[in-house]
C-alpha positions, 0 to 999 in steps of 0.5 A: 336235284340234291340241295346244298347243305347249310350248317348253323350253330348257336350257343346255349348261353345268354338270351335269344333276342329280337336281333337274333330273330330278325337278323338270322332266324327269320332267314333260316326259316326261309332257307330251310325249304331251299337247302338241306339245313342243319341247325345245331345247339353247340353246347360243347362250345358253351363249356369253354367257360364254366356253366352251371350244369342245370342251367346249361341243360335248361338253356339247351332245351330253351334254344331248341324250343325257340327255334321251333317256335320261330318257325323252324320245322324239324320235319324239314330241317335237322335240329340237333344238339352238338354233344349228342353226336360224338363225331363233333368232338372226335373230328375236332381232335383230329383237326386240332392235330393239323392246325398250326398253333399260330393260326389259333393265336391270331384269332381276334376273339381269342385275343379279346377274351383271353385278355379279360381272363386271369386263367385261360382254358385250352378250350378257348384256344381250340374253340375255332377248331371245334367250330371247323369240325362242326361244319366239316363233319357234315360237308356243309357247302354254305355257312351263314355267319355274322361279321363277328364270326367271319374270321372263324369261317375263314379258318375253317376253310384254311383247315379244310384246304390244309387237310385236303393238301396233306391227305387228299380231298376229304372235306368240302370247303364251305362258302364264306357266307350266304347272302342274307336280308336280315335286319341289323338290330342295334342295342336299345341302350346304345344304338351304335352297337349291335344287339348282343345276347351276352350283354348284361344291361337290362335295357339293351335287348328284348329277349324273345321270352321277355314279359311283353309288358317289360318288352314295351317298357324297354322300347319306351326307354330306348335311346333316341336323339334331341330332335322332336320328331321323326324326319326322313329328310337326309339333308336335314340340319339335324339328321335322324339319330341312330336310335330312331333309325333302329326303332324304325328298322325294328318296326319295318322288319317285323311289319314288312312295311315298304319304305314309302309306307314307313314314311307315310306312317312315321314322318313328323311323328313325335318320339313318344308316339313312335315308341308306342307303335314300335312297342305294340308291333314287337309285343304283337309279334312276340306273342305267338312265338311265346305261345308256341314256345310254351307248347314245344317246351312242354311237349316232345322236344327231346324226341325231336332232338333225338330224331334230328341227331339220328337223321344226320348221324350217318353223315357224321360217322362217314366223315369221321371214318374217312378222316381217320382212314386218310390219316392212317388212324385205326378205322375198322 
């Protein structure tokens, strides 16, 4: 039986953090055995804004190595870099030609980002079409995305359906999302906002490659609330604050403890002691990831990435060939 194909891309910018791991990568590790998974470092997306070249090259390898260190098996799943398969850019242009300008101008992320910039590159406007090309290039049926990317995925579906209507069935219309069970990790400094790899605050996120002592310090300084101790009673006069819930969620996600086990261990515990337990759990969990990362980054990573691109290249080439043929573009 053919497995459904899953595609997911990650930009080589910022720092992968425990929210990325607990909310997505852990789930990818499980998915790779049940689906045909493609995990792509989308470096062409990164250059929609200026990137220092040497830093970008290093970050591409860092992200790929971290995926492997977290449990992605390149012998099971395909791990590759977007720019190593020219079909991403070629299909991106072909799809741009069938995408109405109004569709792109209404995208929330474009409006938010363009409002903060004096000069807007055309790549920022066309970013969602390239994202659509990433997915449609491999005829992916399922794309696991967070809520912040759901509008882009809906656009991908719209573009696929428009192309199919104009030129005949060519692209698989992907499912809007794959049900996941990943933890939603919030910022340590602001537990009302999701932890972000683009945030600049030093106390906001714990990077997967953070020095372990520094990671512990970040947790010890995390925002909690005015209550003296952990209280699981939902009817309490002063209900548990978002910061405390976030710390408990981080511990539970790393440890796999049940709700009953969490209550037995943490009910009535003072916040200083709670933070110590969470800090130890995080450090204990990150240590083997960092050790594996050091092995991968100094090993045959580039060979692994080339093998991933080579493995999936026939699918990409066939999609581009078929698209060009349907549009009447020269495709010998």
